[in-house]
TORKOL-4160 file (C-alpha; in steps of 0.2 Angstrom, whole numbers, padded with zeros to 4 digits, m for minus):
195
<pt num="1" X="0002" Y="m0109" Z="0725"/>
<pt num="2" X="0015" Y="m0119" Z="0733"/>
<pt num="3" X="0026" Y="m0111" Z="0746"/>
<pt num="4" X="0045" Y="m0112" Z="0741"/>
<pt num="5" X="0056" Y="m0098" Z="0749"/>
<pt num="6" X="0071" Y="m0106" Z="0742"/>
<pt num="7" X="0067" Y="m0100" Z="0725"/>
<pt num="8" X="0070" Y="m0082" Z="0731"/>
<pt num="9" X="0087" Y="m0088" Z="0739"/>
<pt num="10" X="0081" Y="m0086" Z="0757"/>
<pt num="11" X="0081" Y="m0098" Z="0771"/>
<pt num="12" X="0064" Y="m0105" Z="0772"/>
<pt num="13" X="0055" Y="m0108" Z="0789"/>
<pt num="14" X="0045" Y="m0123" Z="0792"/>
<pt num="15" X="0026" Y="m0125" Z="0795"/>
<pt num="16" X="0021" Y="m0134" Z="0811"/>
<pt num="17" X="0003" Y="m0141" Z="0807"/>
<pt num="18" X="m0005" Y="m0145" Z="0824"/>
<pt num="19" X="m0021" Y="m0156" Z="0822"/>
<pt num="20" X="m0032" Y="m0167" Z="0833"/>
<pt num="21" X="m0050" Y="m0170" Z="0837"/>
<pt num="22" X="m0060" Y="m0156" Z="0844"/>
<pt num="23" X="m0058" Y="m0156" Z="0862"/>
<pt num="24" X="m0040" Y="m0163" Z="0861"/>
<pt num="25" X="m0033" Y="m0148" Z="0869"/>
<pt num="26" X="m0025" Y="m0139" Z="0854"/>
<pt num="27" X="m0030" Y="m0122" Z="0860"/>
<pt num="28" X="m0025" Y="m0126" Z="0878"/>
<pt num="29" X="m0008" Y="m0133" Z="0872"/>
<pt num="30" X="m0004" Y="m0117" Z="0861"/>
<pt num="31" X="m0009" Y="m0105" Z="0875"/>
<pt num="32" X="0001" Y="m0115" Z="0888"/>
<pt num="33" X="0017" Y="m0115" Z="0876"/>
<pt num="34" X="0014" Y="m0098" Z="0869"/>
<pt num="35" X="0028" Y="m0089" Z="0879"/>
<pt num="36" X="0041" Y="m0102" Z="0877"/>
<pt num="37" X="0037" Y="m0103" Z="0858"/>
<pt num="38" X="0038" Y="m0085" Z="0856"/>
<pt num="39" X="0055" Y="m0084" Z="0866"/>
<pt num="40" X="0061" Y="m0098" Z="0854"/>
<pt num="41" X="0056" Y="m0088" Z="0838"/>
<pt num="42" X="0041" Y="m0098" Z="0833"/>
<pt num="43" X="0027" Y="m0088" Z="0826"/>
<pt num="44" X="0009" Y="m0093" Z="0830"/>
<pt num="45" X="m0004" Y="m0090" Z="0817"/>
<pt num="46" X="m0021" Y="m0083" Z="0823"/>
<pt num="47" X="m0035" Y="m0091" Z="0814"/>
<pt num="48" X="m0050" Y="m0082" Z="0807"/>
<pt num="49" X="m0066" Y="m0091" Z="0811"/>
<pt num="50" X="m0084" Y="m0088" Z="0807"/>
<pt num="51" X="m0088" Y="m0089" Z="0825"/>
<pt num="52" X="m0091" Y="m0074" Z="0836"/>
<pt num="53" X="m0076" Y="m0067" Z="0846"/>
<pt num="54" X="m0086" Y="m0070" Z="0862"/>
<pt num="55" X="m0087" Y="m0089" Z="0859"/>
<pt num="56" X="m0077" Y="m0099" Z="0871"/>
<pt num="57" X="m0061" Y="m0107" Z="0864"/>
<pt num="58" X="m0046" Y="m0101" Z="0855"/>
<pt num="59" X="m0039" Y="m0083" Z="0853"/>
<pt num="60" X="m0046" Y="m0082" Z="0835"/>
<pt num="61" X="m0052" Y="m0068" Z="0825"/>
<pt num="62" X="m0071" Y="m0070" Z="0823"/>
<pt num="63" X="m0079" Y="m0064" Z="0808"/>
<pt num="64" X="m0096" Y="m0065" Z="0799"/>
<pt num="65" X="m0098" Y="m0078" Z="0785"/>
<pt num="66" X="m0099" Y="m0063" Z="0773"/>
<pt num="67" X="m0083" Y="m0055" Z="0779"/>
<pt num="68" X="m0074" Y="m0072" Z="0778"/>
<pt num="69" X="m0079" Y="m0074" Z="0760"/>
<pt num="70" X="m0073" Y="m0056" Z="0756"/>
<pt num="71" X="m0056" Y="m0060" Z="0764"/>
<pt num="72" X="m0055" Y="m0077" Z="0755"/>
<pt num="73" X="m0059" Y="m0069" Z="0738"/>
<pt num="74" X="m0046" Y="m0055" Z="0742"/>
<pt num="75" X="m0032" Y="m0068" Z="0744"/>
<pt num="76" X="m0031" Y="m0065" Z="0763"/>
<pt num="77" X="m0028" Y="m0083" Z="0768"/>
<pt num="78" X="m0014" Y="m0095" Z="0765"/>
<pt num="79" X="m0025" Y="m0109" Z="0769"/>
<pt num="80" X="m0044" Y="m0111" Z="0772"/>
<pt num="81" X="m0056" Y="m0125" Z="0775"/>
<pt num="82" X="m0074" Y="m0128" Z="0782"/>
<pt num="83" X="m0077" Y="m0140" Z="0797"/>
<pt num="84" X="m0091" Y="m0142" Z="0809"/>
<pt num="85" X="m0101" Y="m0129" Z="0801"/>
<pt num="86" X="m0088" Y="m0115" Z="0802"/>
<pt num="87" X="m0076" Y="m0108" Z="0790"/>
<pt num="88" X="m0057" Y="m0107" Z="0796"/>
<pt num="89" X="m0044" Y="m0096" Z="0788"/>
<pt num="90" X="m0025" Y="m0095" Z="0791"/>
<pt num="91" X="m0019" Y="m0077" Z="0787"/>
<pt num="92" X="m0007" Y="m0075" Z="0772"/>
<pt num="93" X="0005" Y="m0068" Z="0784"/>
<pt num="94" X="0012" Y="m0085" Z="0788"/>
<pt num="95" X="0020" Y="m0086" Z="0770"/>
<pt num="96" X="0030" Y="m0070" Z="0775"/>
<pt num="97" X="0036" Y="m0077" Z="0791"/>
<pt num="98" X="0041" Y="m0094" Z="0783"/>
<pt num="99" X="0050" Y="m0084" Z="0769"/>
<pt num="100" X="0059" Y="m0075" Z="0783"/>
<pt num="101" X="0065" Y="m0092" Z="0790"/>
<pt num="102" X="0054" Y="m0092" Z="0805"/>
<pt num="103" X="0045" Y="m0108" Z="0811"/>
<pt num="104" X="0026" Y="m0105" Z="0811"/>
<pt num="105" X="0013" Y="m0115" Z="0821"/>
<pt num="106" X="m0004" Y="m0117" Z="0814"/>
<pt num="107" X="m0019" Y="m0124" Z="0823"/>
<pt num="108" X="m0024" Y="m0135" Z="0808"/>
<pt num="109" X="m0037" Y="m0147" Z="0802"/>
<pt num="110" X="m0035" Y="m0166" Z="0800"/>
<pt num="111" X="m0046" Y="m0166" Z="0784"/>
<pt num="112" X="m0036" Y="m0151" Z="0777"/>
<pt num="113" X="m0019" Y="m0160" Z="0780"/>
<pt num="114" X="m0017" Y="m0167" Z="0763"/>
<pt num="115" X="m0019" Y="m0150" Z="0755"/>
<pt num="116" X="m0008" Y="m0142" Z="0767"/>
<pt num="117" X="0006" Y="m0155" Z="0763"/>
<pt num="118" X="0004" Y="m0150" Z="0744"/>
<pt num="119" X="0006" Y="m0132" Z="0748"/>
<pt num="120" X="0020" Y="m0134" Z="0761"/>
<pt num="121" X="0029" Y="m0151" Z="0757"/>
<pt num="122" X="0041" Y="m0150" Z="0772"/>
<pt num="123" X="0028" Y="m0146" Z="0785"/>
<pt num="124" X="0029" Y="m0155" Z="0802"/>
<pt num="125" X="0013" Y="m0163" Z="0806"/>
<pt num="126" X="0009" Y="m0165" Z="0824"/>
<pt num="127" X="m0007" Y="m0174" Z="0830"/>
<pt num="128" X="m0014" Y="m0173" Z="0847"/>
<pt num="129" X="m0021" Y="m0189" Z="0853"/>
<pt num="130" X="m0032" Y="m0191" Z="0869"/>
<pt num="131" X="m0040" Y="m0206" Z="0877"/>
<pt num="132" X="m0059" Y="m0207" Z="0872"/>
<pt num="133" X="m0065" Y="m0205" Z="0889"/>
<pt num="134" X="m0054" Y="m0190" Z="0893"/>
<pt num="135" X="m0060" Y="m0182" Z="0876"/>
<pt num="136" X="m0078" Y="m0185" Z="0881"/>
<pt num="137" X="m0076" Y="m0176" Z="0897"/>
<pt num="138" X="m0068" Y="m0162" Z="0889"/>
<pt num="139" X="m0081" Y="m0160" Z="0876"/>
<pt num="140" X="m0095" Y="m0160" Z="0890"/>
<pt num="141" X="m0086" Y="m0148" Z="0900"/>
<pt num="142" X="m0084" Y="m0136" Z="0886"/>
<pt num="143" X="m0103" Y="m0135" Z="0884"/>
<pt num="144" X="m0104" Y="m0131" Z="0866"/>
<pt num="145" X="m0113" Y="m0146" Z="0860"/>
<pt num="146" X="m0127" Y="m0157" Z="0865"/>
<pt num="147" X="m0124" Y="m0175" Z="0872"/>
<pt num="148" X="m0130" Y="m0182" Z="0855"/>
<pt num="149" X="m0118" Y="m0170" Z="0845"/>
<pt num="150" X="m0104" Y="m0176" Z="0857"/>
<pt num="151" X="m0108" Y="m0194" Z="0854"/>
<pt num="152" X="m0108" Y="m0191" Z="0835"/>
<pt num="153" X="m0092" Y="m0182" Z="0836"/>
<pt num="154" X="m0083" Y="m0196" Z="0845"/>
<pt num="155" X="m0090" Y="m0208" Z="0833"/>
<pt num="156" X="m0083" Y="m0198" Z="0818"/>
<pt num="157" X="m0066" Y="m0196" Z="0828"/>
<pt num="158" X="m0065" Y="m0215" Z="0830"/>
<pt num="159" X="m0068" Y="m0218" Z="0812"/>
<pt num="160" X="m0056" Y="m0205" Z="0805"/>
<pt num="161" X="m0041" Y="m0212" Z="0797"/>
<pt num="162" X="m0025" Y="m0202" Z="0795"/>
<pt num="163" X="m0014" Y="m0205" Z="0780"/>
<pt num="164" X="m0003" Y="m0219" Z="0787"/>
<pt num="165" X="0011" Y="m0216" Z="0773"/>
<pt num="166" X="0014" Y="m0198" Z="0778"/>
<pt num="167" X="0025" Y="m0193" Z="0792"/>
<pt num="168" X="0015" Y="m0189" Z="0808"/>
<pt num="169" X="0021" Y="m0186" Z="0826"/>
<pt num="170" X="0008" Y="m0191" Z="0839"/>
<pt num="171" X="0008" Y="m0181" Z="0855"/>
<pt num="172" X="m0003" Y="m0188" Z="0869"/>
<pt num="173" X="m0013" Y="m0175" Z="0878"/>
<pt num="174" X="m0023" Y="m0186" Z="0889"/>
<pt num="175" X="m0014" Y="m0181" Z="0905"/>
<pt num="176" X="m0006" Y="m0165" Z="0912"/>
<pt num="177" X="m0005" Y="m0150" Z="0900"/>
<pt num="178" X="0013" Y="m0147" Z="0906"/>
<pt num="179" X="0018" Y="m0164" Z="0900"/>
<pt num="180" X="0011" Y="m0161" Z="0883"/>
<pt num="181" X="0020" Y="m0144" Z="0882"/>
<pt num="182" X="0036" Y="m0152" Z="0887"/>
<pt num="183" X="0034" Y="m0165" Z="0873"/>
<pt num="184" X="0030" Y="m0152" Z="0860"/>
<pt num="185" X="0045" Y="m0142" Z="0864"/>
<pt num="186" X="0056" Y="m0158" Z="0864"/>
<pt num="187" X="0049" Y="m0162" Z="0847"/>
<pt num="188" X="0053" Y="m0145" Z="0840"/>
<pt num="189" X="0071" Y="m0146" Z="0847"/>
<pt num="190" X="0073" Y="m0163" Z="0839"/>
<pt num="191" X="0067" Y="m0156" Z="0823"/>
<pt num="192" X="0080" Y="m0142" Z="0825"/>
<pt num="193" X="0066" Y="m0129" Z="0824"/>
<pt num="194" X="0070" Y="m0122" Z="0841"/>
<pt num="195" X="0087" Y="m0121" Z="0851"/>
Protein backbone atom coordinates (compact mmCIF):
# COMPACT_ATOMS: atom_id res chain seq x y z
CA UNK A 1 0.00 0.00 0.00
CA UNK A 2 1.32 3.42 -0.94
CA UNK A 3 1.17 6.15 1.69
CA UNK A 4 -0.93 9.09 0.47
CA UNK A 5 -2.53 11.17 3.20
CA UNK A 6 -3.77 13.73 0.65
CA UNK A 7 -6.52 11.30 -0.29
CA UNK A 8 -7.97 11.83 3.19
CA UNK A 9 -7.73 15.61 2.78
CA UNK A 10 -5.03 15.91 5.44
CA UNK A 11 -1.66 17.58 5.27
CA UNK A 12 0.90 14.86 4.74
CA UNK A 13 4.19 14.69 6.58
CA UNK A 14 7.37 13.61 4.85
CA UNK A 15 9.51 10.55 5.47
CA UNK A 16 13.21 11.23 6.05
CA UNK A 17 14.96 7.99 5.06
CA UNK A 18 18.48 7.96 6.54
CA UNK A 19 20.83 5.43 5.00
CA UNK A 20 24.54 4.68 4.98
CA UNK A 21 26.91 1.79 5.49
CA UNK A 22 27.09 0.04 8.83
CA UNK A 23 29.43 2.08 11.00
CA UNK A 24 28.72 5.36 9.22
CA UNK A 25 27.18 6.74 12.40
CA UNK A 26 23.44 6.71 11.69
CA UNK A 27 22.60 5.76 15.28
CA UNK A 28 25.08 8.28 16.70
CA UNK A 29 23.71 11.03 14.45
CA UNK A 30 20.12 10.27 15.44
CA UNK A 31 21.01 10.18 19.14
CA UNK A 32 22.99 13.43 18.94
CA UNK A 33 20.20 15.23 17.05
CA UNK A 34 17.29 13.64 18.96
CA UNK A 35 16.48 16.56 21.28
CA UNK A 36 16.68 19.17 18.51
CA UNK A 37 14.61 17.03 16.15
CA UNK A 38 11.96 16.43 18.81
CA UNK A 39 11.82 20.15 19.61
CA UNK A 40 11.27 20.82 15.89
CA UNK A 41 8.40 18.30 15.72
CA UNK A 42 10.24 15.48 13.93
CA UNK A 43 9.21 11.99 15.02
CA UNK A 44 11.94 9.33 15.14
CA UNK A 45 10.83 5.79 14.39
CA UNK A 46 12.24 3.13 16.71
CA UNK A 47 13.19 0.08 14.66
CA UNK A 48 12.32 -3.47 15.60
CA UNK A 49 15.31 -5.76 15.08
CA UNK A 50 15.93 -9.46 15.58
CA UNK A 51 18.88 -8.65 17.82
CA UNK A 52 18.90 -8.75 21.59
CA UNK A 53 18.14 -5.51 23.41
CA UNK A 54 21.49 -5.89 25.20
CA UNK A 55 23.43 -5.64 21.94
CA UNK A 56 25.47 -2.47 21.48
CA UNK A 57 24.08 0.05 19.04
CA UNK A 58 20.87 1.88 18.44
CA UNK A 59 17.88 2.25 20.70
CA UNK A 60 15.96 -0.49 18.92
CA UNK A 61 13.30 -2.90 20.10
CA UNK A 62 14.96 -6.33 20.07
CA UNK A 63 12.73 -9.31 19.36
CA UNK A 64 13.14 -12.99 18.51
CA UNK A 65 12.82 -14.04 14.86
CA UNK A 66 9.55 -15.78 15.73
CA UNK A 67 8.12 -12.63 17.33
CA UNK A 68 9.26 -10.55 14.36
CA UNK A 69 7.44 -12.87 11.95
CA UNK A 70 4.28 -12.71 14.08
CA UNK A 71 4.44 -8.90 14.03
CA UNK A 72 5.08 -8.84 10.27
CA UNK A 73 2.14 -11.17 9.60
CA UNK A 74 -0.11 -8.99 11.79
CA UNK A 75 0.71 -5.89 9.72
CA UNK A 76 2.64 -4.19 12.53
CA UNK A 77 5.27 -2.81 10.13
CA UNK A 78 5.05 -0.03 7.57
CA UNK A 79 8.33 -1.34 6.11
CA UNK A 80 10.53 -4.34 6.77
CA UNK A 81 13.68 -5.88 5.29
CA UNK A 82 16.46 -8.33 5.99
CA UNK A 83 20.11 -7.27 6.09
CA UNK A 84 23.31 -8.66 7.58
CA UNK A 85 21.47 -11.72 8.90
CA UNK A 86 18.92 -9.66 10.84
CA UNK A 87 15.31 -8.63 10.26
CA UNK A 88 14.41 -4.94 10.55
CA UNK A 89 10.92 -3.48 10.88
CA UNK A 90 9.63 0.09 10.95
CA UNK A 91 6.44 0.30 13.06
CA UNK A 92 3.19 1.08 11.24
CA UNK A 93 2.82 4.08 13.56
CA UNK A 94 4.94 6.09 11.10
CA UNK A 95 1.95 6.19 8.73
CA UNK A 96 -0.17 7.78 11.48
CA UNK A 97 2.49 10.41 12.13
CA UNK A 98 2.80 11.17 8.42
CA UNK A 99 -0.99 11.41 8.06
CA UNK A 100 -0.94 13.97 10.90
CA UNK A 101 1.50 16.08 8.89
CA UNK A 102 4.59 15.27 10.94
CA UNK A 103 8.03 14.64 9.44
CA UNK A 104 9.32 11.19 10.41
CA UNK A 105 12.97 10.12 10.51
CA UNK A 106 13.69 6.47 9.81
CA UNK A 107 17.01 4.65 10.11
CA UNK A 108 16.67 2.87 6.79
CA UNK A 109 18.48 0.47 4.50
CA UNK A 110 20.27 1.27 1.24
CA UNK A 111 19.01 -1.96 -0.30
CA UNK A 112 15.40 -1.19 0.71
CA UNK A 113 15.43 2.39 -0.59
CA UNK A 114 13.76 1.56 -3.97
CA UNK A 115 10.81 -0.11 -2.16
CA UNK A 116 10.60 2.78 0.31
CA UNK A 117 10.42 5.23 -2.62
CA UNK A 118 7.51 3.25 -4.09
CA UNK A 119 5.60 3.41 -0.82
CA UNK A 120 6.56 7.01 0.03
CA UNK A 121 7.22 8.77 -3.32
CA UNK A 122 8.13 12.11 -1.72
CA UNK A 123 10.59 10.71 0.83
CA UNK A 124 13.76 12.64 1.55
CA UNK A 125 16.71 10.27 1.09
CA UNK A 126 19.76 11.20 3.16
CA UNK A 127 22.90 9.08 2.80
CA UNK A 128 25.69 9.29 5.36
CA UNK A 129 29.09 8.95 3.74
CA UNK A 130 32.32 8.28 5.60
CA UNK A 131 35.91 8.03 4.44
CA UNK A 132 36.87 4.32 4.18
CA UNK A 133 39.64 4.49 6.81
CA UNK A 134 37.32 6.23 9.30
CA UNK A 135 34.64 3.62 8.62
CA UNK A 136 37.13 0.80 9.20
CA UNK A 137 38.22 2.30 12.54
CA UNK A 138 34.60 2.67 13.66
CA UNK A 139 33.75 -0.91 12.75
CA UNK A 140 36.82 -2.18 14.63
CA UNK A 141 35.96 -0.09 17.69
CA UNK A 142 32.38 -1.37 17.66
CA UNK A 143 33.64 -4.92 18.14
CA UNK A 144 30.66 -6.73 16.60
CA UNK A 145 32.55 -8.41 13.75
CA UNK A 146 35.82 -10.17 13.04
CA UNK A 147 38.52 -8.46 10.99
CA UNK A 148 37.60 -10.67 8.01
CA UNK A 149 33.91 -9.73 8.31
CA UNK A 150 34.85 -6.04 8.47
CA UNK A 151 37.00 -6.37 5.34
CA UNK A 152 34.13 -8.13 3.55
CA UNK A 153 31.70 -5.40 4.66
CA UNK A 154 34.03 -2.64 3.42
CA UNK A 155 34.41 -4.42 0.07
CA UNK A 156 30.60 -4.66 -0.25
CA UNK A 157 30.25 -0.97 0.66
CA UNK A 158 32.77 0.01 -2.02
CA UNK A 159 30.82 -1.98 -4.61
CA UNK A 160 27.36 -0.79 -3.62
CA UNK A 161 25.80 1.59 -6.10
CA UNK A 162 23.06 3.99 -5.20
CA UNK A 163 20.41 4.86 -7.77
CA UNK A 164 22.06 7.81 -9.51
CA UNK A 165 18.79 8.96 -11.10
CA UNK A 166 16.90 9.38 -7.83
CA UNK A 167 17.43 12.45 -5.63
CA UNK A 168 19.79 11.77 -2.75
CA UNK A 169 21.37 14.13 -0.24
CA UNK A 170 24.87 13.08 0.83
CA UNK A 171 25.94 14.04 4.32
CA UNK A 172 29.59 13.58 5.32
CA UNK A 173 30.01 12.05 8.77
CA UNK A 174 33.78 11.50 8.64
CA UNK A 175 34.54 14.25 11.14
CA UNK A 176 32.98 15.72 14.25
CA UNK A 177 29.47 14.49 15.03
CA UNK A 178 28.35 18.05 15.81
CA UNK A 179 29.12 19.03 12.22
CA UNK A 180 26.97 16.19 10.88
CA UNK A 181 24.11 17.17 13.21
CA UNK A 182 24.33 20.78 12.02
CA UNK A 183 24.35 19.63 8.39
CA UNK A 184 21.30 17.41 8.93
CA UNK A 185 19.35 20.20 10.62
CA UNK A 186 20.35 22.64 7.85
CA UNK A 187 19.12 20.17 5.23
CA UNK A 188 15.79 19.72 7.01
CA UNK A 189 15.38 23.51 7.20
CA UNK A 190 16.22 23.86 3.50
CA UNK A 191 13.60 21.22 2.73
CA UNK A 192 11.11 23.16 4.92
CA UNK A 193 10.59 20.20 7.24
CA UNK A 194 11.61 22.17 10.31
CA UNK A 195 11.61 25.89 11.14
